[in-house]
Every structure is written in structure tokens, then in C-alpha cells.
C-alpha positions as CSV (number, residue, x, y, z in Angstrom):
1,V,-138.6,-75.0,-14.5
2,Q,-137.7,-71.5,-13.4
3,L,-139.5,-68.2,-13.6
4,Q,-137.6,-65.2,-14.9
5,A,-138.9,-61.8,-13.9
6,S,-137.8,-58.7,-15.6
7,G,-138.7,-55.0,-16.2
8,G,-137.9,-53.5,-12.8
9,G,-135.8,-50.4,-12.4
10,L,-135.7,-46.8,-11.1
11,V,-138.6,-44.5,-12.0
12,Q,-139.8,-41.2,-10.8
13,A,-143.1,-40.9,-9.1
14,G,-146.0,-40.8,-11.6
15,G,-144.1,-42.9,-14.0
16,S,-144.7,-46.3,-15.4
17,L,-143.0,-49.7,-15.6
18,R,-144.0,-53.0,-17.2
19,L,-142.9,-56.2,-15.5
20,S,-142.8,-59.5,-17.3
21,C,-142.4,-63.1,-16.0
22,A,-141.6,-66.0,-18.2
23,A,-141.2,-69.7,-17.5
24,S,-138.0,-71.4,-18.7
25,G,-140.0,-74.5,-19.5
26,S,-143.4,-75.9,-19.9
27,I,-145.7,-75.9,-16.9
28,L,-148.9,-77.8,-17.3
29,G,-152.2,-76.9,-15.7
30,I,-151.4,-73.4,-14.4
31,I,-154.4,-72.3,-12.4
32,L,-153.2,-68.9,-11.2
33,M,-150.5,-66.4,-12.0
34,G,-149.7,-63.5,-9.9
35,W,-147.4,-60.7,-8.7
36,Y,-146.3,-60.2,-5.1
37,R,-144.0,-57.6,-3.6
38,Q,-141.9,-57.2,-0.5
39,A,-140.7,-53.8,0.7
40,P,-137.8,-53.5,3.1
41,G,-138.8,-54.5,6.6
42,K,-142.3,-55.6,5.5
43,Q,-143.9,-58.9,4.7
44,R,-144.5,-60.1,1.2
45,E,-147.9,-59.1,0.0
46,M,-150.1,-59.9,-3.0
47,V,-150.3,-57.2,-5.7
48,A,-152.4,-58.8,-8.4
49,T,-153.4,-62.2,-9.6
50,I,-155.1,-63.6,-12.7
51,T,-156.8,-67.0,-13.2
52,S,-156.5,-69.2,-16.2
53,G,-159.8,-67.8,-17.3
54,G,-158.7,-64.2,-17.0
55,R,-160.3,-63.2,-13.8
56,T,-158.2,-60.6,-12.0
57,S,-157.8,-59.5,-8.4
58,Y,-155.8,-56.5,-7.1
59,A,-154.6,-55.2,-3.8
60,D,-156.6,-52.1,-2.8
61,S,-153.4,-50.1,-2.9
62,V,-152.9,-50.7,-6.6
63,K,-156.4,-50.8,-8.0
64,G,-156.9,-48.4,-10.9
65,R,-153.1,-48.1,-11.4
66,F,-151.8,-51.6,-12.1
67,I,-153.0,-54.0,-14.7
68,I,-152.2,-57.7,-14.8
69,S,-152.4,-59.7,-18.0
70,R,-151.2,-63.1,-19.2
71,D,-150.3,-64.9,-22.4
72,N,-151.3,-68.5,-21.9
73,A,-149.5,-69.7,-25.0
74,K,-146.2,-68.3,-23.8
75,N,-146.8,-69.0,-20.1
76,T,-146.0,-65.4,-19.4
77,V,-147.6,-62.9,-17.1
78,Y,-147.3,-59.1,-17.2
79,L,-147.8,-56.3,-14.7
80,Q,-148.3,-52.8,-16.2
81,M,-147.7,-50.3,-13.4
82,N,-148.9,-46.8,-13.9
83,S,-148.9,-43.7,-11.7
84,L,-146.2,-45.2,-9.5
85,K,-145.7,-43.9,-6.0
86,P,-142.7,-44.1,-3.7
87,E,-144.6,-46.6,-1.6
88,D,-144.6,-49.0,-4.5
89,T,-140.9,-49.4,-4.0
90,A,-140.2,-53.1,-3.4
91,V,-138.9,-56.3,-4.9
92,Y,-141.6,-57.8,-7.1
93,Y,-142.0,-61.5,-7.4
94,C,-144.0,-63.5,-9.9
95,N,-145.8,-66.6,-8.8
96,Y,-147.4,-69.5,-10.8
97,R,-149.6,-72.1,-9.2
98,S,-150.7,-75.4,-10.7
99,A,-152.7,-78.2,-9.2
100,F,-149.4,-79.8,-8.1
101,R,-147.0,-77.1,-7.0
102,E,-146.1,-73.5,-6.8
103,Y,-143.3,-71.6,-8.5
104,W,-141.6,-68.3,-7.6
105,G,-139.5,-66.0,-9.7
106,Q,-136.3,-64.5,-8.4
107,G,-137.6,-61.0,-7.9
108,T,-137.1,-57.8,-9.7
109,L,-136.5,-54.5,-7.9
110,V,-138.7,-51.5,-8.5
111,T,-137.6,-48.2,-7.0
112,V,-139.9,-45.2,-7.2
113,S,-138.2,-41.9,-6.4
114,S,-140.2,-38.9,-5.1
């Protein structure tokens, strides 16, 4: 099973992007879906997560601007990013966790110009 992230690109500050992540096959028992990002020269950090029950968690830096959602039937997770800032520039990775293992997407680049 592979995760395919899409939706990244170049956007001006203040703009919006919507990331999507879909699994190529069936993954049973997904507990948590999330988005992480890694900027050049920095460690990967959590951006947002959502549980199977819909409970969400956000990094302080994106609260009020980003919204994570999921479609359980499609095993797909989304990240709506609004009011983007240059410091949001990074490679964004999706992550799925089940009781048995963890899956990572290949990453999608988001570049926010000032």
C-alpha cells in the first residue's frame, strides 16, 4: 500500500491550497491520519492530525488557518491551508497509522512567496 499526496504548488502569501492524500489500497484499522512538514534545514514537524473519530489536533503555528479532514470510506485525508505564509514553505507528508504499522506518503512541495 502506498500513500499518494497531491495538491502542492507555488502560491502567494495569503493564498490557499488544498492537499490530498489517498491510499493505493485498503488499510484496515487506521487510527490516525496526519500531515507533517519539513522545511529546508529543519526537522520534520507535525502540522495536523485527525483520529478515526474525527478529533483534530494542530500545531500552534497553523491553528486558525489550516483545517484537516478525512473521508473514511475513501481512506483519504485532506489539508485545507488558508492564509498561507512564507514560513509555511516546506515539503508536506501525509501519514497513516494503524494498530500494526505506519505509512508515509512521498511528500508534496508547498512554496509560499512573499
